[in-house]
N, C-alpha and C positions, 0 to 999 in steps of 0.2 A: 504494500500500500504506500502511496506517496506521502511524504511528510509535508506538513504545512509550514510555510515560511513567512506568512503574513505577520506583520507587527500590529499588535493591538494595544492602544494606549491604556495603561493601567496605573493607578495611584494607590499605594498602600495607605489605608486610613486607620488601620490598627493591625497588630500582629496577626497574620493569617487572614486578614480581611481586605483583599484587593477590591478596588472599585474600577469598573470598566464602563465604557460607553457602549450600550447595547447595540446601537446601529453599527458601530465599528466591528463588533464581534460577529453580528449577523452577516455583514458584508464580507468579512474575511472568510467565514464559513461557506457562504454561497459561492465565493470565488474558488475556494478549494474544491467544492463539489463540481463546479463547472469544469475545472481543469481535469479532474479525475474522470468525469463522464466523457469528455472529449478524448482523453488518452486511452481509456479502457471502457468503451461502450459495451463490451461483452459482460461487464459486471452489473449492468442495469437489468432490472426485472420488475415485474408487477408485484403488487402486494397480495399476500395470500388472503383467502376468505377469512381465516382466523384473525389476521392482523386488522382487517377492515372491521370485523365484528368487535374487536377489542377497542378500536378507536371510536366507534359508535357508542359503545358502552361507557367509555371514559368521558365522552363529551355530552352525554345525555343530560338535558336540562340546562346546558350552558347557553346563556342568552348573549347575543352579540348584536350591537347596534352598528349599522354601516357607517353612520356619521362619526363614530368614535375613532380616535387616532392615538397612537402611542406617542408620548412626548419625546422630544429629541434627546433628553437626558433622563435615563432611567437607572436606578440603582436598586440593589436587593439588600 
């Protein structure tokens, strides 16, 4: 598997508690996925019926409003 070389801005706010910008992390991860899919298309495949059923079960009752957006700066 390819190693990720993207740099993600991180600030340590307490011992063992890094703070990162979510958008940067997501963008880096998506760029990694894109490179891997272009380099190794044979690795791609569909989701199993079991995986789809699990996703449906885990998201049951979750309400999403289309007008909501994720703020630019998010921390956990």
